[in-house]
C-alpha positions in Angstrom: 80.8 177.0 84.8 78.3 175.6 82.4 74.6 176.1 82.3 74.0 172.5 83.4 76.0 173.1 86.6 74.0 176.3 87.3 70.7 174.5 86.9 71.8 171.5 89.0 73.1 173.8 91.8 69.9 175.9 91.7 67.8 172.7 92.0 69.9 171.6 95.0 69.6 175.0 96.7 65.8 175.1 96.2 65.5 171.6 97.7 67.7 172.6 100.7 65.6 175.7 101.2 62.4 173.6 101.2 63.9 171.2 103.8 65.0 174.1 106.0 61.5 175.6 105.8 60.0 172.3 106.9 62.6 172.0 109.7 62.1 175.6 110.9 58.3 175.1 111.0 58.8 172.3 113.5 61.3 174.3 115.5 58.9 177.3 115.7 56.1 175.0 116.9 58.3 173.5 119.6 59.5 176.9 120.6 55.9 178.1 121.1 55.1 174.9 123.2 58.1 175.6 125.4 57.1 179.3 125.8 53.6 178.2 126.8 55.0 175.7 129.4 57.2 178.4 130.9 54.3 180.8 131.0 52.1 178.2 132.7 54.8 177.6 135.3 55.1 181.3 136.0 51.3 181.6 136.4 51.2 178.6 138.6 53.9 180.0 140.9 52.2 183.5 140.7 55.4 185.1 139.5 56.1 187.6 136.8 59.5 186.2 135.9 62.6 184.4 137.0 66.4 184.4 136.6 68.1 181.4 135.1 71.6 180.8 133.8 72.4 184.6 133.5 69.0 185.3 131.7 66.0 187.1 133.0 62.7 185.5 131.8 59.9 187.9 132.2 56.2 187.4 131.4 54.6 190.6 130.1 51.1 191.5 129.1 51.0 193.0 125.6 48.2 193.9 123.2 48.0 192.2 119.9 45.8 193.4 117.1 44.8 190.6 114.7 44.5 191.5 111.1 41.1 192.3 109.8 39.8 190.4 106.7 40.3 192.4 103.5 36.5 192.8 103.0 36.0 194.2 106.5 38.9 196.6 106.2 37.6 197.9 102.9 34.1 198.5 104.3 35.5 200.3 107.4 37.7 202.6 105.3 34.7 203.5 103.0 32.6 204.2 106.1 35.3 206.4 107.5 35.6 208.3 104.3 31.8 208.7 104.2 31.7 210.1 107.7 34.5 212.5 106.9 32.3 213.9 104.1 33.9 212.5 101.0 31.3 212.5 98.2 32.3 209.3 96.5 34.0 207.0 99.1 34.3 204.1 96.6 36.4 206.2 94.2 38.4 207.7 97.1 39.2 204.2 98.4 40.5 203.0 95.1 42.6 206.2 94.7 43.9 205.7 98.2 44.9 202.1 97.2 46.7 203.3 94.1 48.6 206.0 96.0 49.9 203.4 98.4 51.4 201.3 95.7 54.8 202.0 94.3 55.6 202.6 90.7 55.9 199.3 88.8 59.4 198.2 87.8 60.1 195.7 85.1 62.2 192.6 86.0 62.8 189.2 84.6 61.7 186.1 86.4 63.0 182.6 85.8 60.4 179.8 86.0 61.5 176.2 86.2 59.0 173.4 85.6 59.4 169.6 85.4 58.5 168.2 82.0 56.3 165.1 81.7 58.1 162.0 80.9 
């Protein structure tokens, strides 16, 4: 296979991936709407669930923790380190961040840009 065929196939695959992502976004949105409608129905009938077509559809209450903004998380960690008696919480925070990161590994990345005509 020649390099032209590789580049053409790569372009086609990237375009198809983009189309799939757009389609999946719509499907996820519709799925959320349907789940909301089913939940509304169950609440209106004052039921926790129902059986339909060999499936059990159950409404459960769960806790969800939204992610904190980076700035708030950083401040909270520094405050915790300070209350634990760490002398320099700023330095300890940066060391903590470095420890969490893996060792860097070199790899090659292929970048494709359209040229101006």
